[in-house]
C-alpha positions in Angstrom: 0.0 0.0 0.0 2.8 2.4 0.9 4.7 1.6 -2.2 1.7 2.1 -4.4 0.9 5.4 -2.8 4.5 6.6 -3.3 4.3 5.6 -7.0 1.1 7.4 -7.5 2.4 10.6 -5.8 5.6 10.5 -7.9 3.5 10.5 -11.1 1.3 13.3 -10.0 2.5 16.8 -11.1 1.5 18.1 -7.6 0.4 16.5 -4.3 -0.5 18.1 -1.0 0.2 16.2 2.2 -0.8 18.3 5.1 1.8 21.0 5.5 4.0 19.9 2.6 3.5 20.5 -1.1 5.4 18.6 -3.8 6.1 19.2 -7.4 7.7 16.4 -9.5 10.3 18.6 -11.2 11.1 20.9 -8.2 10.7 18.7 -5.1 8.8 19.3 -1.9 8.2 22.4 0.2 7.2 22.4 3.8 5.8 25.1 6.1 7.4 23.4 9.2 10.4 24.7 11.0 12.7 26.4 10.1 10.7 27.9 7.2 7.7 28.8 9.5 6.8 28.6 13.1 10.0 30.2 14.4 10.5 33.6 16.2 11.8 35.2 12.9 9.2 33.4 10.7 6.1 33.0 12.8 3.5 32.4 10.1 4.9 31.9 6.6 2.6 30.1 4.2 3.5 27.5 1.7 4.8 28.8 -1.6 2.5 29.3 -4.6 2.5 26.8 -7.4 5.2 27.2 -10.1 2.4 27.9 -12.7 1.1 30.8 -10.6 4.6 32.3 -10.0 5.4 31.8 -13.7 9.2 32.2 -13.5 10.6 33.2 -16.9 14.2 33.4 -18.2 15.3 36.2 -20.5 18.6 35.6 -22.3 20.9 38.4 -23.5 24.2 37.8 -25.2 26.6 39.7 -27.4 24.6 38.4 -30.3 21.4 39.9 -28.9 22.3 42.6 -26.4 19.3 44.7 -26.9 16.4 42.3 -27.3 16.2 39.3 -25.0 15.2 35.8 -26.1 13.1 33.8 -23.7 14.2 30.3 -22.9 12.1 27.5 -21.5 13.0 26.1 -18.1 11.7 22.7 -19.0 12.2 22.3 -22.8 15.8 22.0 -23.8 14.8 22.5 -27.4 14.4 26.2 -26.6 18.2 26.5 -26.3 18.8 25.2 -29.8 17.6 28.3 -31.5 18.9 30.6 -28.8 22.3 32.4 -28.8 23.2 30.5 -25.6 26.8 29.3 -25.6 27.6 26.4 -23.3 31.3 27.3 -23.6 30.7 30.6 -21.8 29.9 31.5 -18.3 26.4 32.3 -17.3 25.2 35.2 -15.1 21.7 35.1 -13.7 20.2 38.3 -12.4 17.2 38.0 -10.1 15.0 41.0 -9.1 13.3 41.5 -5.7 9.9 42.4 -4.4 7.5 44.1 -6.7 10.1 44.3 -9.5 10.5 42.5 -12.8 13.3 41.7 -15.3 12.3 43.9 -18.2 12.9 47.6 -19.0 14.8 48.3 -15.8 18.1 47.7 -14.1 18.1 44.0 -14.8 18.7 44.2 -18.6 20.8 47.3 -18.0 23.2 45.3 -15.8 23.3 42.5 -18.4 24.2 45.0 -21.1 27.0 46.5 -18.9 28.4 43.0 -18.2 28.3 42.1 -21.9 30.5 45.1 -22.6 33.3 43.6 -20.6 32.6 39.8 -20.7 31.3 37.4 -23.3 28.7 35.6 -21.2 25.2 34.3 -21.2 23.3 36.8 -19.2 19.8 35.7 -18.0 17.3 38.0 -16.3 15.0 35.9 -14.1 11.5 37.3 -14.0 9.2 36.2 -11.2 7.1 39.4 -10.9 3.8 37.4 -10.5 5.2 35.9 -7.3 7.4 38.7 -6.0 4.4 40.5 -4.6 4.3 43.7 -2.6 4.3 44.8 1.0 0.8 43.5 1.4 1.7 40.0 0.6 5.4 40.1 1.6 5.0 36.9 3.7 3.9 35.0 0.6 6.7 36.4 -1.5 9.3 35.3 1.0 7.9 31.8 0.6 7.7 32.0 -3.2 11.5 32.6 -3.1 11.9 28.8 -2.6 10.1 27.9 -5.7 11.9 30.4 -7.9 15.2 29.1 -6.5 14.2 25.6 -7.2 13.3 26.6 -10.8 16.8 28.0 -11.4 18.4 24.9 -9.8 16.3 22.7 -12.0 17.6 24.5 -15.1 21.1 24.1 -13.9 20.7 20.4 -13.2 19.3 19.9 -16.7 22.2 21.8 -18.2 24.7 19.8 -16.2 23.1 16.5 -17.3 22.5 17.4 -21.0 25.3 19.8 -21.7 27.9 18.9 -19.1 27.6 22.5 -17.9 29.4 22.9 -14.6 27.9 25.1 -11.7 31.4 26.6 -11.5 30.5 28.5 -14.6 27.5 30.2 -12.9 27.3 33.6 -11.2 24.0 34.6 -9.6 23.3 38.3 -8.8 20.2 38.9 -6.7 18.6 42.1 -5.3 16.6 42.0 -2.0 14.4 38.9 -2.2 16.3 38.0 -5.3 19.4 37.5 -3.2 17.5 35.0 -1.2 16.4 33.3 -4.4 20.1 33.0 -5.2 20.7 31.4 -1.8 18.0 28.8 -2.5 19.7 27.9 -5.8 23.0 27.4 -4.0 21.4 25.2 -1.4 19.7 23.0 -4.0 22.6 22.9 -6.6 25.9 22.9 -4.8 29.1 24.2 -6.4 27.9 27.5 -7.8 30.9 29.7 -8.6 29.6 33.0 -7.1 26.6 34.5 -5.6 26.3 38.3 -5.2 23.7 39.6 -2.8 22.6 43.2 -3.5 21.2 44.3 -0.1 19.6 40.9 0.6 16.1 41.1 2.2 16.2 41.2 6.0 12.6 40.6 7.2 12.0 36.8 7.8 15.7 36.1 6.9 18.0 37.8 9.4 19.0 35.5 12.3 17.5 32.4 10.6 19.3 29.0 10.0 21.4 28.4 7.0 18.6 26.5 5.3 16.6 29.7 5.1 18.8 32.7 4.3 21.8 33.6 2.2 25.0 32.2 3.7 28.7 31.8 2.7 28.1 28.1 2.2 25.7 28.7 -0.7 28.5 29.2 -3.3 32.2 29.0 -3.7 32.3 32.8 -3.2 29.5 34.9 -1.7 29.8 38.7 -1.7 27.2 41.0 -0.3 26.6 44.8 -0.6 24.7 46.2 2.3 23.1 49.6 1.7 19.9 49.7 3.8 20.8 48.3 7.3 19.1 50.9 9.5 18.0 49.0 12.6 14.4 50.2 12.5 13.6 51.3 9.0 16.1 49.3 6.8 15.1 46.6 4.4 18.5 44.8 4.0 20.4 42.3 6.1 22.4 44.0 8.8 24.8 41.2 9.8 27.6 39.8 7.6 26.6 36.7 5.8 29.1 36.1 3.0 32.8 35.7 2.4 33.1 39.4 1.7 30.5 41.8 3.2 30.7 45.4 1.9 29.2 48.3 3.8 29.4 51.4 1.6 29.0 54.6 3.7 28.5 52.4 6.8 25.6 50.6 5.2 22.7 52.7 6.4 22.4 56.0 4.5 23.6 56.4 0.9 24.7 59.8 -0.4 22.2 61.1 -2.9 19.3 59.5 -1.0 17.1 61.8 1.2 17.4 61.5 5.0 14.6 59.1 6.0 14.1 60.7 9.4 12.9 63.9 7.7 10.0 62.0 6.1 8.5 60.3 9.2 5.3 62.3 8.9 4.9 61.5 5.1 4.6 57.8 4.5 4.8 57.9 0.7 8.0 59.9 0.9 9.4 57.7 3.6 8.8 54.6 1.5 10.6 56.2 -1.5 13.5 57.2 0.7 13.9 53.7 2.1 13.7 52.3 -1.4 16.4 54.6 -2.5 18.9 53.2 -0.1 17.8 49.6 -0.8 18.0 50.0 -4.5 21.4 51.8 -4.4 23.2 48.4 -4.1 22.2 47.5 -7.7 23.2 51.0 -8.9 26.6 50.6 -7.3 27.1 47.2 -8.9 26.1 48.4 -12.4 28.6 51.3 -12.2 31.3 48.9 -10.8 31.3 46.9 -14.1 32.8 49.9 -16.0 35.1 50.8 -13.0 37.5 47.9 -12.5 39.8 50.1 -10.4 37.0 51.8 -8.4 35.1 51.1 -5.3 38.2 50.1 -3.4 37.1 48.7 0.0 39.1 48.5 3.2 39.0 45.5 5.5 37.8 46.9 8.8 35.9 45.7 11.9 33.4 48.6 11.9 32.5 51.9 10.2 33.9 54.1 13.0 37.3 52.5 12.7 37.2 53.1 8.9 36.2 56.7 9.3 39.0 57.5 11.9 41.6 55.9 9.6 42.4 52.9 11.7 42.1 50.7 8.6 44.1 52.9 6.3 45.9 52.3 4.0 45.2 48.9 2.3 47.1 45.9 3.8 50.0 44.3 1.9 47.5 41.8 0.4 45.6 44.7 -1.1 41.9 45.8 -0.9 39.2 44.2 -3.0 36.9 46.4 -5.1 33.2 46.3 -4.2 31.1 45.0 -7.0 31.7 43.1 -10.2 35.5 42.6 -9.7 35.5 41.6 -6.0 36.0 37.9 -6.7 39.5 37.0 -5.4 42.0 35.3 -7.6 42.5 32.5 -5.1 40.0 30.5 -3.1 38.5 32.0 0.0 38.4 30.6 3.5 35.2 29.9 5.4 35.8 33.0 7.6 34.1 36.2 6.4 35.5 39.8 6.2 33.7 43.1 6.4 34.8 46.0 4.1 34.0 49.7 4.2 34.3 52.5 1.7 32.7 55.8 0.9 30.9 56.6 -2.4 29.8 59.7 -4.2 26.2 60.9 -4.4 25.7 61.0 -8.2 25.4 58.2 -10.8 28.5 58.1 -12.9 30.5 59.3 -9.9 29.7 56.7 -7.2 33.2 55.4 -7.1 35.7 57.2 -4.8 39.5 57.0 -4.1 40.7 57.6 -0.5 43.6 59.8 0.4 45.1 60.8 3.7 46.1 64.4 4.1 48.5 65.5 6.9 49.5 69.1 7.2 51.5 71.3 9.6 49.8 74.6 10.3 51.5 77.8 9.5 50.4 81.1 11.2 50.7 83.2 14.3 47.5 82.4 16.2 45.3 79.5 17.0 42.3 79.6 14.6 39.0 77.8 14.6 38.3 76.8 11.0 37.2 74.5 8.3 39.9 73.4 5.9 39.2 72.5 2.2 41.6 70.7 -0.2 41.6 70.2 -3.9 44.0 67.8 -5.5 45.6 68.4 -8.8 47.4 65.7 -10.9 49.0 65.8 -14.2 45.8 65.7 -16.2 42.9 65.8 -13.7 41.8 67.4 -10.5 39.4 66.5 -7.8 36.5 68.4 -6.5 37.0 70.6 -3.4 36.7 68.5 -0.2 36.4 69.5 3.4 39.1 67.5 5.2 39.2 69.0 8.7 37.3 71.2 11.1 38.2 72.4 14.5 40.9 74.5 16.2 44.3 74.7 14.6 47.5 75.7 16.4 50.5 76.9 14.4 53.3 74.3 14.3 51.0 71.4 15.1 50.2 68.5 12.7 46.6 67.5 11.7 45.3 64.7 9.5 42.1 64.1 7.6 40.8 62.1 4.6 39.6 62.9 1.1 37.3 60.5 -0.7 38.0 61.8 -4.2 35.7 61.1 -7.1 38.7 60.7 -9.4 42.0 58.8 -9.0 44.9 61.2 -8.8 48.0 59.1 -9.5 50.6 61.8 -8.8 49.6 64.8 -6.7 51.6 67.7 -7.9 49.5 70.7 -6.9 47.0 71.7 -4.3 44.4 74.3 -3.5 44.4 74.9 0.3 41.4 77.0 1.4 39.8 77.7 4.8 36.9 79.5 6.4 36.6 80.5 10.0 34.2 78.4 12.1 31.8 79.8 13.0 31.9 82.3 10.1 32.0 85.3 12.3 34.8 84.1 14.6 37.8 85.6 12.7 37.2 89.2 13.7 41.0 89.8 14.0 41.6 88.6 10.4 44.1 85.9 11.5 46.1 84.2 8.8 46.6 80.5 8.4 48.5 78.3 6.0 50.3 75.0 5.6 54.0 74.7 6.2 54.0 71.2 4.9 51.4 68.9 3.3 51.7 65.1 3.1 49.4 62.9 1.0 49.1 59.1 1.2 47.2 56.9 -1.2 45.0 54.4 0.4 45.4 51.9 -2.5 49.2 51.4 -2.2 50.2 53.5 0.8 52.4 55.6 -1.4 53.4 59.0 0.2 53.7 62.3 -1.6 55.2 65.1 0.5 56.0 68.7 -0.1 57.5 71.3 2.2 57.7 75.0 2.6 61.2 75.4 1.1 61.9 78.5 3.2 59.0 80.6 1.9 56.1 82.1 3.8 53.4 80.5 1.7 54.5 76.9 0.9 55.1 75.4 -2.5 52.0 73.3 -3.2 49.4 76.0 -3.4 47.9 77.5 -6.5 46.7 80.3 -4.4 48.8 81.4 -1.4 48.5 79.0 1.5 49.0 81.8 4.1 45.7 83.6 3.7 43.0 85.5 5.6 40.3 82.8 5.3 36.9 83.5 3.9 38.1 85.5 0.9 40.0 82.5 -0.3 37.1 80.1 0.1 34.8 82.4 -1.9 37.2 83.7 -4.5 37.4 82.2 -8.0 
């Protein structure tokens, strides 16, 4: 009787047994622990049927970079007329809640990757199952079916095409990152999983079976951009081999301050979404910036800001984003990385420099100090590097996160304003007797001294100056 029942169930496309639902091609899904009934996942329903979620696969390659071709998850014949190349690596890009894989960042990222790599790039569309805030619990459960769909495709490729999982890179945003995790759990050996601000609610502090974890791929890198303890949507805690926290991971430059919108729910949602989506924007820009987004190994953001983790160690610093995968295998232990970014698309990447100067003048002055770096061909924007009280003869240090890389600093604008603005009633002068620059990337020092003059050699405008006129002058 038991054997007969098992045979019948095996041949049914779907069978429901209490709190478990099974699909012949995808396997079984339960709503027992740890997927439901735990403190972090109190009441998570069973996932929807594959037909209802309707996961679709949109293929872009260098042969069809502008118009995707849909491939069938079940029918291998759909690959025969497609530009899929089994000798190339494959990148899957999976969207998150309320999103889709057409006419948005997903094909944009594919197109950027195809500019630098000849790969099969597949946008995974599951918008029928990704839901919205009203059915978020259901969407978190649907993640498992979408992950199983991708794993099923990879198993078929491995069996029919001898296609190894070490050729696969899965990039997922929000719930899409948790989809990627499900793929890795069901189809071991995935080369790389990139989590773009992986979804937190119902995933943080859950067992490995539930959430993205370093064991899900040979290399797991995560970009955290929305980790606010109360209002953030992304995972707060490290979960991969490399965990990147740009700008500390909570508030991204260019996004409005969420606390200013607490009385306006629509604006608050848009603000939170800005930080959450910024991870995908950073990744897209990183594809065209192989030398950008340099990230410093550091235990926490405060240590990064005060320079405790500057410059890069002898082994170097990995770039956040597309090129973060190390050349050699990684260990099981994870590492957190920190960096600053710019506020504007096209200028997100930044390059960190340490500025140390010896103050020149006759009197102690309260001021803000601004520095502009000039190289052989390019110059940085003006950056505030220090604020406080400055005593002649003393040394002070600060940091510049420049939007451009200045390979050789050969000139500097040194400007300052009194702080507060009305404090310099005696028209005190202040300058820099010596300025040292250190590159965070390689630790290289660039130092210039006063050479016996009253104004110092590095300035384009005199370093010994009255203050506010210099800051405002052209």
